[in-house]
C-alpha positions as CSV (number, residue, x, y, z in Angstrom):
1,X,141.4,121.6,139.1
2,X,142.7,122.8,135.8
3,X,141.1,122.9,132.4
4,X,142.2,122.1,128.9
5,X,142.9,125.8,128.5
6,X,146.2,126.6,130.3
7,X,145.0,130.1,131.0
8,X,141.8,129.0,132.8
9,X,141.2,127.2,136.0
10,X,138.3,125.8,138.0
11,X,138.7,126.8,141.6
12,X,137.4,125.9,145.0
13,X,134.6,128.4,145.3
14,X,132.8,127.2,148.4
15,X,135.1,125.1,150.7
16,X,132.4,124.9,153.3
17,X,130.4,122.6,151.0
18,X,133.0,119.9,151.6
19,X,131.9,119.7,155.3
20,X,128.2,119.9,154.6
21,X,125.8,117.6,156.4
22,X,125.5,114.8,153.9
23,X,122.1,113.7,155.4
24,X,120.7,116.4,153.0
25,X,122.5,114.9,150.0
26,X,119.9,112.2,149.2
27,X,118.2,112.5,145.8
28,X,114.8,113.1,147.4
29,X,116.0,116.1,149.3
30,X,117.8,118.2,146.6
31,X,116.1,120.9,144.5
32,X,117.2,121.6,140.9
33,X,118.4,125.0,142.0
34,X,121.0,123.5,144.3
35,X,122.4,120.8,142.0
36,X,125.0,122.7,140.0
37,X,126.4,124.6,143.0
38,X,126.5,121.5,145.2
39,X,130.2,120.7,144.9
40,X,133.3,122.7,145.9
41,X,134.5,123.3,142.3
42,X,133.5,125.8,139.6
43,X,133.5,123.8,136.4
44,X,134.2,125.9,133.3
45,X,131.6,126.1,130.4
46,X,132.6,123.5,127.8
47,X,132.3,125.9,124.9
48,X,134.7,128.4,126.6
49,X,137.6,125.9,127.2
50,X,136.9,123.4,124.4
51,X,135.7,125.3,121.4
52,X,137.1,122.7,119.0
53,X,135.0,119.9,120.6
54,X,137.8,117.6,121.7
55,X,135.7,116.7,124.7
56,X,137.9,117.2,127.7
57,X,136.9,120.2,129.8
58,X,138.8,120.0,133.1
59,X,141.4,118.0,135.0
60,X,141.6,117.5,138.8
61,X,139.2,117.8,141.7
62,X,137.8,114.7,143.4
63,X,135.0,112.1,143.1
64,X,133.1,113.2,146.2
65,X,129.3,112.7,145.7
66,X,128.8,116.5,145.7
67,X,131.4,116.9,143.0
68,X,129.9,114.2,140.8
69,X,126.3,115.4,141.1
70,X,127.4,119.0,140.3
71,X,129.4,117.8,137.3
72,X,126.6,115.7,135.8
73,X,124.1,118.5,136.3
74,X,126.5,120.6,134.1
75,X,126.9,118.0,131.4
76,X,130.3,116.7,132.5
77,X,131.4,113.2,133.5
78,X,134.7,111.7,134.8
79,X,136.7,109.4,132.4
80,X,140.3,108.6,133.2
81,X,142.6,105.7,133.8
82,X,143.5,104.5,137.3
83,X,147.1,106.0,137.2
84,X,146.0,109.4,135.7
85,X,144.5,112.6,137.1
86,X,140.7,112.9,137.1
87,X,139.6,114.1,133.7
88,X,136.1,115.7,133.1
89,X,134.5,115.3,129.7
90,X,131.7,116.9,127.8
91,X,131.8,115.3,124.3
92,X,130.9,117.0,121.0
93,X,128.6,115.6,119.8
94,X,126.7,113.7,122.5
95,X,125.1,110.3,122.1
96,X,121.6,110.2,123.4
97,X,118.4,108.1,123.4
98,X,114.8,109.3,123.8
99,X,113.1,106.5,125.8
100,X,109.7,106.6,124.1
101,X,111.3,106.4,120.7
102,X,113.2,103.2,121.5
103,X,112.1,100.2,119.4
104,X,113.5,96.7,120.2
105,X,114.3,94.4,117.3
106,X,112.0,91.7,116.3
107,X,114.5,89.1,117.4
108,X,114.9,90.6,120.8
109,X,111.1,90.7,121.3
110,X,111.0,87.0,120.3
111,X,113.8,86.1,122.7
112,X,112.1,88.0,125.6
113,X,108.8,86.1,125.0
114,X,110.5,82.7,125.4
115,X,113.0,83.4,128.2
116,X,112.1,83.0,131.9
117,X,114.4,85.8,132.9
118,X,113.6,88.6,135.3
119,X,114.7,92.3,135.5
120,X,115.1,94.2,138.7
121,X,116.0,97.7,139.8
122,X,118.7,98.5,142.3
123,X,118.9,95.0,143.7
124,X,122.6,94.3,142.9
125,X,124.3,97.6,142.2
126,X,127.8,96.6,143.3
127,X,127.7,93.3,141.5
128,X,126.7,95.2,138.3
129,X,129.4,97.8,138.5
130,X,132.1,95.2,139.3
131,X,130.9,93.2,136.3
132,X,131.1,96.3,134.2
133,X,134.6,96.9,135.3
134,X,135.9,93.7,133.7
135,X,137.4,93.9,130.2
136,X,134.7,93.2,127.6
137,X,132.6,95.0,125.0
138,X,129.9,96.7,127.0
139,X,127.9,98.7,124.6
140,X,128.6,102.1,126.1
141,X,132.3,101.9,125.5
142,X,134.7,100.7,122.8
143,X,136.0,97.1,122.6
144,X,139.0,96.4,124.9
145,X,142.1,94.4,124.0
146,X,142.6,91.2,126.0
147,X,143.9,91.9,129.5
148,X,143.3,95.7,129.3
149,X,141.5,97.2,132.2
150,X,138.5,99.4,131.8
151,X,138.2,102.9,133.2
152,X,135.9,101.6,136.0
153,X,138.7,101.1,138.5
154,X,138.4,100.9,142.3
155,X,138.2,104.6,142.8
156,X,135.3,104.9,140.4
157,X,133.5,101.9,141.9
158,X,133.7,103.4,145.4
159,X,132.5,106.8,144.2
160,X,129.5,105.4,142.3
161,X,128.6,103.0,145.1
162,X,128.4,106.1,147.4
163,X,126.2,107.8,144.9
164,X,124.0,104.7,144.9
165,X,123.6,105.0,148.7
166,X,122.5,108.6,148.3
167,X,119.8,107.6,145.7
168,X,121.4,109.0,142.5
169,X,123.1,106.0,141.0
170,X,120.9,103.1,139.8
171,X,121.3,99.7,138.3
172,X,119.2,97.4,136.2
173,X,119.8,93.7,136.6
174,X,118.9,90.7,134.5
175,X,118.6,87.3,136.2
176,X,118.2,83.9,134.5
177,X,115.8,81.2,135.6
178,X,118.4,80.0,138.2
179,X,118.6,83.5,139.8
180,X,122.0,84.1,138.3
181,X,123.0,87.6,137.3
182,X,123.6,87.5,133.5
183,X,123.5,91.1,132.5
184,X,122.8,94.7,133.6
185,X,123.7,98.3,133.5
186,X,124.2,101.3,135.8
187,X,124.1,105.1,135.6
188,X,122.8,108.2,137.4
189,X,119.4,109.8,137.4
190,X,119.0,113.5,138.1
191,X,115.5,115.0,137.5
192,X,114.2,113.7,134.2
193,X,117.5,112.6,132.6
194,X,119.4,109.3,133.1
195,X,123.1,109.2,132.5
196,X,124.1,105.8,131.3
197,X,127.6,104.7,132.4
198,X,128.2,101.1,131.4
199,X,126.5,97.7,130.8
200,X,127.6,94.1,130.6
201,X,126.3,90.6,129.7
202,X,127.2,87.1,130.5
203,X,124.5,85.6,128.3
204,X,123.8,86.6,124.8
205,X,121.5,89.7,124.5
206,X,121.2,90.1,128.3
207,X,122.6,93.6,128.2
208,X,120.1,94.5,125.4
209,X,117.3,93.2,127.6
210,X,118.6,95.4,130.4
211,X,118.7,98.4,128.1
212,X,115.1,97.7,127.0
213,X,114.1,97.4,130.6
214,X,115.7,100.8,131.3
215,X,113.9,102.4,128.3
216,X,110.5,101.1,129.6
217,X,111.3,102.3,133.2
218,X,112.4,105.7,131.9
219,X,109.2,105.9,129.8
220,X,107.0,105.1,132.8
221,X,108.9,107.6,135.0
222,X,108.7,110.4,132.4
223,X,112.4,110.5,131.8
224,X,112.9,112.7,128.8
225,X,116.4,111.6,127.7
226,X,119.1,109.0,128.3
227,X,122.6,110.2,127.9
228,X,124.8,107.6,126.4
229,X,127.9,109.9,126.3
230,X,130.0,108.8,123.4
231,X,128.6,107.4,120.2
232,X,129.5,103.9,119.0
233,X,128.1,101.5,116.5
234,X,126.4,99.3,119.1
235,X,124.5,102.2,120.6
236,X,123.5,103.6,117.2
237,X,122.3,100.1,116.3
238,X,120.0,100.2,119.3
239,X,118.4,103.5,118.1
240,X,120.6,106.1,119.8
241,X,121.3,109.4,117.9
242,X,123.8,112.2,118.2
243,X,123.1,115.7,119.5
244,X,125.2,118.8,119.3
245,X,126.8,119.6,122.7
246,X,125.2,123.0,123.0
247,X,121.7,121.5,122.3
248,X,122.3,118.8,124.9
249,X,123.3,121.3,127.5
250,X,120.2,123.4,126.9
251,X,118.0,120.3,127.1
252,X,119.9,119.2,130.2
253,X,119.1,122.4,132.0
254,X,115.3,121.9,131.4
255,X,115.4,118.2,132.4
256,X,117.2,118.6,135.7
257,X,114.8,121.4,136.6
258,X,111.8,119.1,136.4
259,X,111.1,116.8,139.3
260,X,110.7,113.1,138.5
261,X,110.0,109.8,140.2
262,X,112.5,108.7,142.8
263,X,113.8,105.2,142.2
264,X,114.3,103.5,145.5
265,X,115.7,100.0,145.8
266,X,112.3,98.6,146.4
267,X,110.3,100.9,144.2
268,X,109.3,98.3,141.6
269,X,108.5,94.7,141.6
270,X,110.8,92.3,139.7
271,X,109.7,92.3,136.0
272,X,109.4,89.2,133.9
273,X,111.2,89.9,130.6
274,X,108.2,88.5,128.7
275,X,106.2,91.5,130.0
276,X,108.5,94.2,128.5
277,X,106.0,94.8,125.7
278,X,103.1,95.5,128.1
279,X,101.6,99.0,128.3
280,X,103.2,99.7,131.7
281,X,105.4,96.7,132.5
282,X,107.1,98.1,135.7
283,X,104.7,97.7,138.6
284,X,105.0,99.7,141.8
285,X,106.0,97.7,144.9
286,X,103.4,97.8,147.6
């Protein structure tokens, strides 16, 4: 793995980790102290190799679950095209959302009250990530030209599906009255931070409903911050703000060091969107 600085490299510091017993990799089994050193690679500090804030920190490595978890715990995420080497990013500035500060628009509240849609957690992860991989405007990323592929290619889909199996990657799904998937989003949760990756909609405002559902779930789960990665007009219109990279990394260290609720596939009951404004809309599944 190489970095954006030609004189600096990230090296394989613990090759034995690659053959570790993955039965211990589940989100419920890891302590904050083990997260950053979980993978085989030593990622460089963003400020050391990217002082100008371009965003790219390292190139190379792999998308093994241990590598991804370690990278996210250090404020990095992979972003690269299918025919390119793996690139690891830590943007300057960072786009973030504080869940308990999110305020849905009046029109979204009105729509939620009249729709017979439902929201679920972790019930259709692979359907959601495949839908997010199709060219469209998804909220977390820029608009794509017709026929252009997103960065969510087969290698990424396989990697995040594996993270989902280990309890780190999570999806929010929105279903219409005919039980058809019409919107959703996915990302990772480590400790008290959720890293948003992408969202999609097939019906107007379904992705906004998914985002609102995520905010309420994060609020109930004591998630302190949602990382939206790169700022764009859509996210800023939803109430996201920008944070200096150094401040984000300091806050990240504190958030991953604090245990939080584990989101299992059957943790919560399906939620009627009309209940999103309730005090505690997500109800624990008995």
